[in-house]
C-alpha positions in Angstrom: -78.9 -2.3 -92.3 -78.6 0.8 -93.9 -79.8 2.8 -91.5 -77.4 1.4 -88.8 -75.2 3.8 -86.4 -72.6 1.5 -86.4 -69.3 3.5 -87.5 -66.6 1.9 -85.9 -64.5 1.9 -82.8 -61.3 1.6 -84.8 -59.7 1.2 -87.6 -60.3 -2.3 -87.9 -64.1 -2.7 -87.3 -64.1 0.5 -89.6 -62.3 -1.5 -92.4 -64.2 -4.5 -91.8 -68.3 -2.8 -92.0 -66.5 -0.8 -95.1 -65.8 -4.2 -96.7 -69.6 -5.4 -95.1 -71.2 -2.2 -96.6 -69.5 -3.2 -100.1 -70.9 -6.3 -100.3 -74.7 -4.6 -99.8 -73.9 -1.8 -102.3 -73.1 -5.1 -104.4 -76.0 -6.8 -104.0 -78.4 -3.5 -104.4 -76.6 -3.6 -107.8 -78.0 -6.3 -109.2 -81.4 -5.7 -107.1 -81.3 -2.5 -109.4 -80.7 -4.6 -112.7 -84.0 -7.0 -111.6 -85.9 -4.2 -110.3 -85.2 -2.2 -114.2 -86.5 -5.9 -115.6 -89.9 -6.3 -113.9 -90.9 -2.6 -114.2 -90.1 -2.7 -117.7 -92.1 -5.6 -118.1 -94.8 -4.5 -115.7 -95.1 -1.6 -117.7 -96.1 -3.2 -120.8 -99.2 -4.2 -119.3 -99.9 -0.8 -119.0 -99.4 -0.5 -122.9 -102.4 -3.0 -123.5 -104.9 -1.9 -125.8 -108.5 -4.0 -125.4 -108.5 -6.3 -122.7 -106.0 -5.2 -119.7 -106.1 -7.6 -116.4 -105.1 -4.6 -114.5 -105.6 -1.2 -113.9 -102.5 0.6 -115.8 -102.7 3.5 -113.3 -101.9 0.9 -110.4 -99.5 -1.2 -112.8 -97.6 2.6 -113.2 -97.9 3.7 -109.6 -96.6 0.3 -108.4 -93.6 0.6 -110.7 -93.0 4.0 -109.7 -93.5 2.8 -106.1 -90.9 0.5 -106.5 -88.3 2.5 -108.2 -89.1 5.4 -105.3 -88.4 2.3 -102.5 -84.6 1.4 -104.7 -83.7 5.3 -105.4 -84.6 5.9 -101.5 -82.4 2.4 -100.8 -79.1 3.8 -103.4 -79.4 7.1 -101.2 -79.4 5.6 -98.1 -76.2 3.3 -99.5 -74.4 6.6 -100.3 -75.3 8.1 -96.9 -73.5 5.0 -95.2 -70.7 4.6 -97.2 -70.1 8.4 -96.7 -70.3 7.9 -92.9 -68.6 4.9 -92.8 -65.2 6.8 -95.2 -65.7 9.8 -92.7 -65.3 7.7 -90.1 -62.5 5.9 -91.6 -60.5 8.7 -92.1 -61.3 9.9 -88.2 -60.1 6.9 -87.2 -57.1 6.8 -89.4 -56.2 10.0 -88.0 -56.0 8.6 -84.6 -54.4 6.0 -85.3 -51.6 7.3 -86.8 -51.4 9.9 -84.2 -51.2 6.9 -82.0 -47.8 5.7 -84.4 -46.5 9.4 -84.4 -47.0 9.2 -80.1 -45.4 5.2 -80.0 -42.0 6.7 -82.8 -41.6 10.0 -80.3 -42.0 8.0 -77.0 -39.3 5.1 -78.5 -36.7 8.4 -79.4 -37.5 9.9 -75.9 -35.9 7.1 -74.4 -33.4 6.7 -76.3 -32.1 10.2 -75.9 -32.7 9.4 -72.3 -30.4 6.9 -72.0 -27.9 7.9 -74.2 -24.5 8.9 -73.2 -22.2 10.9 -75.0 -19.2 8.6 -75.2 -16.1 8.1 -73.5 -13.8 8.9 -75.6 -13.1 10.5 -79.7 -13.9 7.3 -81.1 -17.2 6.4 -79.5 -18.5 9.8 -79.7 -18.2 9.7 -83.7 -19.8 6.6 -83.6 -22.5 8.2 -81.3 -22.8 11.6 -84.0 -23.0 9.2 -86.8 -26.1 7.4 -85.3 -27.1 10.6 -84.2 -26.8 12.4 -87.6 -28.9 8.8 -88.7 -32.0 9.5 -86.2 -31.8 12.9 -87.7 -32.5 12.1 -90.7 -35.6 10.0 -89.4 -36.7 12.9 -87.6 -37.1 15.1 -91.0 -38.6 11.9 -92.7 -41.3 11.3 -89.4 -42.0 15.4 -89.6 -43.4 14.9 -92.9 -45.3 12.4 -91.7 -46.6 14.3 -88.6 -47.4 17.1 -91.1 -49.6 15.0 -93.3 -51.7 13.7 -90.8 -52.0 17.4 -89.1 -53.6 18.2 -92.4 -56.0 15.4 -91.9 -56.9 16.1 -88.6 -57.8 20.1 -90.2 -59.3 19.0 -92.9 -61.7 16.8 -90.6 -62.5 19.7 -88.1 -63.1 22.1 -91.2 -66.2 19.2 -91.8 -68.7 20.7 -89.4 -71.3 17.7 -90.6 -69.0 14.9 -89.1 -68.9 14.8 -85.2 -64.7 14.7 -84.2 -64.4 14.3 -80.8 -60.8 14.5 -79.2 -59.3 14.9 -82.6 -58.0 19.1 -81.3 -57.3 17.5 -78.1 -55.0 14.7 -79.8 -53.4 17.5 -82.4 -52.2 19.9 -79.6 -50.9 16.5 -77.3 -48.5 15.3 -79.4 -47.2 19.2 -81.6 -46.3 19.5 -77.6 -44.7 15.9 -77.0 -43.1 16.7 -81.3 -42.1 19.9 -79.9 -40.3 18.7 -76.4 -38.8 15.8 -78.6 -37.2 18.6 -80.5 -35.6 20.4 -77.9 -34.3 17.4 -76.8 -32.8 16.0 -79.8 -31.7 19.5 -80.2 -29.8 19.7 -76.9 -28.2 15.8 -76.9 -26.6 17.2 -80.5 -25.4 20.0 -78.5 -23.9 18.0 -76.1 -22.5 15.7 -78.7 -21.0 18.3 -80.4 -19.2 19.9 -76.7 -18.3 15.8 -76.3 -16.7 16.1 -80.0 -14.6 19.0 -79.3 -13.7 18.0 -76.1 -12.2 14.5 -76.9 -10.8 16.4 -80.3 -9.1 18.6 -78.2 -7.8 16.0 -76.1 -6.4 13.8 -78.3 -4.8 16.7 -80.2 -3.3 17.5 -76.9 -2.2 13.9 -76.6 -0.9 13.8 -80.2 1.0 17.1 -79.3 2.5 15.7 -76.6 3.8 12.3 -77.9 5.3 14.0 -80.7 7.5 16.5 -77.9 8.4 13.9 -76.2 9.7 11.8 -79.2 11.5 15.0 -80.2 12.8 15.9 -77.5 14.5 12.5 -77.3 16.0 13.7 -80.8 17.5 17.8 -79.8 18.8 16.0 -76.3 21.3 13.5 -78.3 24.6 13.3 -77.2 25.9 12.7 -80.8 27.4 15.5 -82.5 29.2 13.6 -84.8 32.8 12.5 -85.3 34.5 15.1 -87.8 33.4 18.4 -89.8 31.4 16.7 -92.7 29.0 14.4 -90.4 28.2 17.6 -87.7 27.5 19.5 -91.1 24.6 16.7 -91.5 23.6 16.5 -87.9 23.3 20.6 -88.2 20.9 20.5 -91.1 18.7 17.8 -89.7 19.0 19.8 -86.7 17.8 23.4 -88.4 14.4 21.3 -89.6 13.4 20.4 -86.1 13.7 23.6 -85.4 12.0 25.0 -88.2 9.1 22.2 -86.6 9.3 23.2 -83.6 8.9 26.9 -84.6 5.6 25.8 -86.7 4.1 24.6 -83.6 4.5 27.9 -81.5 1.4 29.2 -82.6 -0.5 25.9 -81.6 0.9 25.6 -78.0 0.3 29.0 -77.5 -3.5 29.0 -79.0 -4.2 25.7 -76.7 -5.7 27.9 -73.5 -7.6 29.8 -76.0 -9.3 26.0 -77.5 -9.9 25.4 -74.0 -11.8 28.2 -73.4 -13.9 27.6 -76.0 -15.2 24.7 -74.3 -18.4 23.3 -72.3 -17.8 24.5 -69.5 -18.2 20.8 -67.8 -14.9 20.0 -70.1 -12.9 22.9 -70.2 -12.9 22.3 -66.0 -11.7 19.1 -65.7 -8.5 19.0 -63.6 -6.7 16.6 -66.1 -6.8 18.6 -69.7 -5.7 21.3 -67.4 -2.8 19.8 -66.3 -2.4 18.6 -69.7 -2.1 21.9 -71.4 0.4 23.1 -68.9 2.1 19.5 -69.4 2.2 21.0 -73.4 3.3 24.5 -72.8 5.9 23.1 -70.3 7.4 20.2 -72.2 7.1 22.9 -75.7 9.4 25.3 -73.2 11.9 22.6 -72.9 12.0 21.3 -76.5 12.5 25.1 -77.8 15.3 25.5 -75.3 17.4 22.1 -75.3 17.0 22.7 -79.4 18.9 25.8 -78.8 21.3 24.4 -77.2 21.3 21.6 -79.7 22.6 24.5 -82.0 24.8 25.8 -80.2 26.4 22.3 -79.3 26.3 21.6 -83.2 28.3 24.9 -84.2 30.8 24.3 -81.5 31.7 20.8 -82.5 31.3 21.8 -86.3 34.1 24.8 -85.0 36.3 22.2 -82.8 36.3 19.9 -86.3 37.1 22.7 -88.6 39.8 24.2 -86.0 41.0 20.8 -85.8 41.3 20.7 -89.6 43.1 23.5 -89.5 45.4 23.0 -86.7 46.3 19.7 -88.7 47.0 22.0 -91.8 48.8 24.5 -90.3 51.2 21.4 -88.5 52.1 19.9 -91.9 53.0 22.7 -93.3 55.1 23.5 -90.2 56.7 19.9 -89.8 57.7 20.6 -93.6 59.7 23.6 -93.3 61.0 22.5 -89.5 62.5 19.6 -91.3 63.7 21.6 -94.2 64.8 24.3 -91.8 66.9 21.7 -90.3 68.2 20.1 -92.9 69.1 23.4 -94.6 73.2 24.0 -94.3 73.8 27.9 -95.0 76.0 28.0 -98.1 79.4 29.9 -98.2 79.2 31.2 -101.8 77.8 34.7 -102.7 75.5 33.2 -105.1 73.9 30.2 -103.5 73.2 32.5 -100.4 71.5 35.1 -102.8 69.4 32.0 -103.7 68.5 30.8 -100.2 67.8 34.6 -99.2 65.7 34.2 -102.1 63.7 31.6 -100.8 63.9 33.0 -97.2 61.5 35.8 -98.7 59.3 33.2 -99.9 59.1 31.9 -97.3 58.2 35.2 -94.7 55.2 35.3 -97.5 54.2 31.7 -96.8 55.1 32.2 -92.8 52.6 35.4 -93.4 49.4 33.4 -94.8 50.0 30.8 -92.2 50.4 33.1 -89.7 46.8 34.5 -90.2 45.4 30.7 -89.9 47.2 30.5 -86.4 45.5 33.5 -85.2 41.8 32.7 -86.3 42.5 29.3 -84.8 43.9 30.9 -81.1 40.1 33.3 -81.8 38.3 30.6 -82.4 40.1 28.6 -79.1 39.0 31.3 -76.6 35.9 31.2 -77.9 35.6 27.9 -77.6 37.0 28.4 -74.3 35.1 30.7 -72.2 31.6 29.3 -74.0 32.6 26.3 -71.3 33.0 23.7 -74.6 33.0 20.2 -73.5 36.3 19.9 -75.0 38.2 22.7 -73.8 41.1 21.1 -72.5 41.8 18.8 -75.4 41.1 22.3 -77.7 43.5 24.0 -75.1 45.9 21.4 -75.9 45.7 21.3 -79.5 46.7 24.7 -79.8 49.5 24.4 -76.9 51.2 22.6 -79.6 50.4 24.3 -82.6 51.7 27.7 -81.0 55.0 25.9 -80.3 55.6 24.2 -83.2 54.9 27.9 -85.0 57.2 29.3 -82.5 59.8 26.7 -83.0 59.7 27.3 -86.9 60.2 31.0 -86.0 63.1 30.5 -84.6 64.7 28.2 -86.4 63.6 31.0 -89.4 65.5 33.4 -87.0 68.5 31.9 -86.9 68.7 30.6 -90.0 68.2 34.0 -91.0 70.9 35.4 -89.1 73.7 33.0 -90.1 72.6 33.9 -94.2 73.3 37.6 -92.5 76.4 37.2 -91.2 78.1 35.4 -94.3 75.9 38.3 -96.5 78.4 40.7 -94.4 81.9 38.5 -94.3 81.1 38.2 -98.3 80.5 41.8 -98.7 83.8 42.4 -96.6 85.9 40.5 -98.9 84.1 42.0 -102.1 85.5 45.4 -100.5 89.0 44.3 -99.9 
């Protein structure tokens, strides 16, 4: 049993042989105690004095022979255990190499059938799965490194036969290197796909934002009075600021597109989408500028209407006062009325400045093609007409006052 050359043809067989050898070693250990006891008893016969049933030398030789046979048996057992353990080390190495090859083959199949996703969500999921596989790859690399050390240790033991160890190590190393290359290639493909789908999602979000913004800036609501128009103008200025903030983003789209992988950036759909964003942004910016002008024009119109109303209220009041006023004939009363006209002249100078401002605003609105030009012009004509009417009344009353003063002065001289 101990000189057998059967060291097993695979790991399970070696384990079985080691288990049987362990039983044999236990049996040898048990027989060792028995042999030592028998040898001790036999040696006592060699030490007897007087009658000796056997020659002491024969007893000693027999004891030494049995002890030598036992020691030879123990040496054979130790040698057999060393050979079996070396065999187990070898077959453990091959088993771990087979496990590594099986794992590599499994990952090669997965990487060969993996896609890079069809949208941002699927790419993110695949990227997370790939990160998990990279963690597994790191753990497996550490295990393979340990197995390689075992192989090198086996090769370093010149006393043991190790057929195929060097070839197996070389084969697995090549497959591992190829797996890492394929893994790196797939990671780059995932990164390229992630960049593309993220870019496309950003572009889609930008298009949706611009479409919503276009509906806002193309609104025909310009307010119904000074206050509401000022509110709309403040909101629109905030919108214009947002549009300007996005200008660098839109301008950088082509640079971002150029950084994508060739098979992604050369797609017709994404190129059309970028052009769509640029055109839509240009339209939004243009309409935003136009709306700014329209709101300012609307605000100018409402302010003009407010100014016209204030002027007409004053003109209405003065017109009624002038129409009802009768020029007195007494000198004292004439002087009082004359003082009133002097104050009126100052008020009229102030109102005339306001009316001139109104006329200037109207001129600007008409020349700018404001949609309410006819209404604004009509309002201007009505205001100027009322102003002229008041001026005529004032001149008429002043003429009458002048005549009365001349008469009164003439009578005083007489």
